[in-house]
C-alpha positions in Angstrom: 7.2 -15.7 21.0 3.8 -14.2 20.6 3.0 -14.7 17.0 -0.6 -13.1 15.9 -2.2 -14.1 12.7 -4.7 -11.5 11.4 -7.4 -12.5 8.9 -9.5 -9.8 7.0 -12.8 -11.4 6.1 -15.8 -10.4 4.3 -18.6 -13.1 3.4 -16.2 -15.9 3.8 -18.4 -18.4 5.7 -17.3 -21.3 3.2 -13.5 -20.8 3.8 -13.0 -19.2 7.1 -13.3 -22.5 9.0 -10.7 -24.4 7.5 -8.3 -21.5 7.7 -8.5 -21.1 11.2 -8.2 -24.7 12.0 -4.8 -24.8 9.9 -3.7 -21.6 11.7 -4.1 -23.2 15.1 -1.6 -25.6 14.5 0.8 -22.7 14.4 -0.4 -20.4 16.7 -3.6 -19.8 19.2 -3.6 -16.1 18.7 -5.7 -15.5 15.6 -7.6 -12.1 14.9 -10.4 -12.3 12.5 -11.7 -9.0 11.2 -15.2 -9.5 10.4 -15.7 -6.5 7.7 -19.6 -6.1 7.8 -20.2 -9.8 6.5 -23.9 -10.5 5.7 -23.4 -14.5 6.1 -22.1 -16.7 9.0 -18.4 -15.5 8.9 -18.7 -13.6 12.5 -20.5 -16.8 14.0 -18.1 -19.5 12.6 -15.1 -17.5 13.7 -16.3 -16.9 17.3 -17.5 -20.6 17.5 -13.7 -21.5 16.7 -12.7 -19.4 19.8 -10.7 -17.0 18.0 -10.5 -12.9 18.6 -13.2 -11.4 16.3 -13.0 -7.5 15.6 -16.3 -6.6 14.2 -17.2 -3.9 11.8 -21.1 -2.8 11.8 -20.8 -2.2 7.9 -18.5 -3.1 5.2 -15.7 -0.7 5.3 -13.1 -2.1 3.0 -9.9 -4.1 3.0 -7.7 -1.3 4.2 -9.9 -0.7 7.2 -10.0 -4.3 8.1 -5.9 -4.3 8.0 -6.1 -1.1 10.3 -8.3 -3.0 12.9 -5.9 -5.9 12.8 -2.9 -3.6 13.5 -4.4 -2.0 16.4 -5.7 -5.5 17.9 -2.3 -6.8 17.3 -0.7 -3.8 19.1 -3.2 -4.3 21.9 -2.0 -8.0 22.3 1.6 -7.0 22.4 2.4 -9.2 19.6 6.1 -9.9 18.4 5.3 -10.9 14.7 2.0 -10.4 12.9 1.0 -12.2 10.0 -1.8 -11.0 7.6 -3.4 -13.5 5.1 -6.4 -13.6 3.0 -9.6 -15.6 4.0 -10.3 -16.9 0.6 -7.9 -19.7 0.7 -5.5 -18.5 -1.7 -2.6 -18.4 0.9 -1.0 -21.6 2.0 -0.8 -21.5 5.9 2.2 -23.7 5.5 4.2 -20.9 4.2 3.8 -18.9 7.4 7.1 -20.2 8.8 8.9 -19.2 5.8 7.2 -15.8 6.0 8.1 -15.1 9.7 11.8 -16.5 9.7 13.4 -13.2 8.3 11.7 -11.2 11.1 12.7 -13.5 13.9 16.4 -13.4 12.6 16.1 -9.6 12.5 17.0 -9.5 8.6 13.9 -7.7 7.9 10.9 -5.6 9.5 8.2 -6.4 7.0 8.4 -9.5 4.8 6.3 -10.0 2.0 5.0 -13.3 0.5 5.9 -12.8 -3.3 4.3 -14.5 -6.0 6.9 -13.5 -8.8 10.2 -14.3 -6.8 9.9 -17.8 -8.3 7.2 -17.8 -10.9 7.6 -21.7 -11.7 4.4 -23.6 -11.1 2.5 -20.4 -10.3 -1.1 -20.2 -11.3 -1.5 -16.6 -11.5 -4.0 -15.3 -14.3 -2.1 -13.2 -16.9 -4.3 -10.3 -16.5 -3.5 -10.1 -13.0 0.2 -10.7 -13.2 0.2 -7.8 -15.7 -1.7 -5.2 -13.3 0.1 -6.5 -10.2 3.6 -6.1 -11.7 2.5 -2.6 -13.1 1.5 -1.4 -9.8 4.7 -2.8 -8.4 6.8 -0.7 -10.8 5.1 2.5 -9.7 5.1 1.7 -6.2 8.9 0.9 -6.4 9.5 4.8 -7.2 9.0 5.6 -3.7 11.0 2.8 -2.1 14.4 2.3 -1.4 14.4 -1.5 -2.0 12.7 -2.7 -5.2 10.0 -5.1 -4.7 8.6 -8.0 -7.1 5.0 -8.1 -5.4 4.0 -4.9 -3.6 0.2 -6.1 -3.6 0.6 -9.3 -1.9 -1.7 -9.5 1.5 0.3 -12.2 2.7 2.9 -10.4 5.0 4.7 -10.5 8.3 5.4 -7.6 10.7 8.0 -7.1 13.5 6.7 -5.5 16.7 8.5 -2.2 15.8 6.5 -1.8 12.8 3.2 -2.5 14.6 4.0 -0.1 17.5 5.3 2.9 15.0 3.2 2.6 11.9 -0.5 3.8 11.6 -2.2 2.7 8.4 -5.2 5.0 7.4 -6.1 4.1 4.0 -9.6 2.0 4.0 -9.1 0.6 0.4 -7.2 -1.7 -1.5 -4.3 1.1 -1.3 -3.3 0.3 2.2 -0.9 -2.3 0.5 1.1 0.7 -0.9 0.5 3.0 1.9 2.1 0.7 4.5 5.2 0.0 2.4 5.8 4.0 1.5 5.5 4.8 5.3 7.6 1.9 6.2 10.4 2.9 4.0 9.9 6.5 5.2 10.3 5.4 8.8 13.8 3.4 7.7 12.2 -0.1 8.1 13.7 -2.9 5.9 11.2 -4.7 3.5 12.1 -8.1 2.3 10.3 -10.7 0.4 10.1 -14.5 0.3 8.7 -16.8 -2.4 5.3 -18.2 -2.0 2.7 -20.3 -4.1 -0.7 -19.1 -4.5 -3.7 -21.3 -4.7 -6.1 -19.6 -7.2 -8.0 -22.9 -8.0 -9.5 -21.4 -11.1 -11.1 -18.3 -9.2 -11.1 -14.7 -10.4 -10.5 -12.0 -7.9 -13.4 -10.5 -6.0 -12.2 -7.1 -6.6 -12.8 -5.4 -9.8 -9.4 -4.9 -11.3 -10.0 -1.4 -12.7 -11.2 0.0 -9.3 -8.4 -1.9 -7.7 -5.6 -0.5 -10.1 -7.0 2.9 -9.7 -7.5 3.0 -6.0 -3.9 1.7 -5.6 -2.6 4.2 -8.1 -4.4 7.2 -6.4 -2.9 5.9 -2.9 0.6 5.7 -4.4 0.4 9.4 -5.7 -1.0 10.5 -2.4 1.6 9.0 -0.2 4.5 10.0 -2.5 3.3 13.5 -2.3 3.5 13.6 1.4 6.7 11.6 2.0 8.6 13.4 -0.9 6.8 16.9 -1.5 9.9 18.4 -3.2 10.5 15.7 -5.6 6.7 15.3 -6.4 5.9 18.9 -7.0 9.5 20.6 -7.4 10.3 18.4 -10.7 7.0 19.1 -12.5 7.4 22.7 -11.2 10.8 23.2 -12.8 9.5 21.6 -16.1 6.5 24.0 -16.1 8.8 27.1 -15.3 11.1 26.2 -18.2 8.5 25.8 -20.7 6.7 28.8 -19.2 9.9 31.1 -19.5 10.6 29.8 -23.0 7.1 30.9 -24.2 7.3 34.1 -22.5 10.6 35.0 -23.9 9.1 34.0 -27.5 6.1 36.0 -27.0 8.2 39.1 -26.1 10.5 38.5 -28.9 7.5 38.5 -31.4 6.0 41.7 -29.7 9.7 43.6 -30.0 10.0 42.7 -33.6 6.4 43.1 -34.9 4.7 45.1 -32.2 2.0 42.4 -31.9 1.2 40.0 -29.2 0.1 36.5 -30.3 -2.6 35.7 -27.9 -2.2 31.7 -27.8 1.7 32.1 -27.1 1.2 34.7 -24.6 -1.4 33.0 -22.6 0.5 29.8 -22.7 3.6 31.5 -21.4 1.9 33.3 -18.5 -0.3 30.2 -17.8 2.4 27.7 -17.7 4.8 30.1 -15.7 2.0 30.7 -13.1 1.3 26.8 -12.5 5.2 26.4 -12.2 5.4 29.0 -9.5 2.2 27.7 -7.9 3.8 23.9 -7.9 7.0 25.5 -6.2 5.2 27.3 -3.6 3.4 24.2 -2.8 6.4 22.0 -2.7 8.1 24.3 -0.2 5.0 24.9 1.9 4.3 21.1 2.0 8.0 20.2 2.8 8.3 22.8 5.8 4.9 21.4 7.1 5.9 17.8 6.9 9.3 18.6 8.5 7.6 20.5 11.5 5.3 17.5 12.0 8.1 15.1 12.1 10.1 17.3 14.5 6.8 17.3 16.8 6.6 13.5 16.4 10.3 12.9 17.1 
């Protein structure tokens, strides 16, 4: 069984060696993506004999995960495990993570911080943000998750071969789930423990949340154009027609047009028509693209 562990790393010289040594007890196939680190992360990883994929400059978490996916595909791995390089993920949880994949019970397994919250040490502000983002992500998924933003995951060989992530930022966690769901892959979760050790996230919570939110909106609109654009279009058309009828009624009774009412009616109706056309065009385009791929 070819198990590959991928570690995205940016300026992690203090933690990377200890993590690599622990992972080596499970598998020798370790890929470290050095995402433009300015410290000794690259040198330490190479000294320990693992595969190092280098980015000449810092491109972002998503770009690092994409590079790890490509390298895992090149290595023809059976299971890919990704974990963070800051020491928050327990290496001993890897076996728990990969078991559902090995047993063919799931194609993607997420290490969830919230399936068993007992003895967890997740800061309250992070817990609130993660759960909020997960609720937004779940709108686009068939199976509801508890922790869509966990970077501690296991992927099957089929997922690595068929899924091509493209987001360069933190939104990649959401992108992968939405695309995997669209491709019919089964997504599961297992409980894990996180070791925060009093640390705060290296990512700004506002920029992180915004990135994930925009990513969710983008990929939802691509995967479900009729739902994403069609429902708002129907709403705007109904409102626009109501205002238009009201404007016509006022004109027929008094011979005058109320400018504000008329403009709202015309403007909102036009917006509804534009969204309807957009939904139909995107749906048609995406259907053609999928047929070509198939």
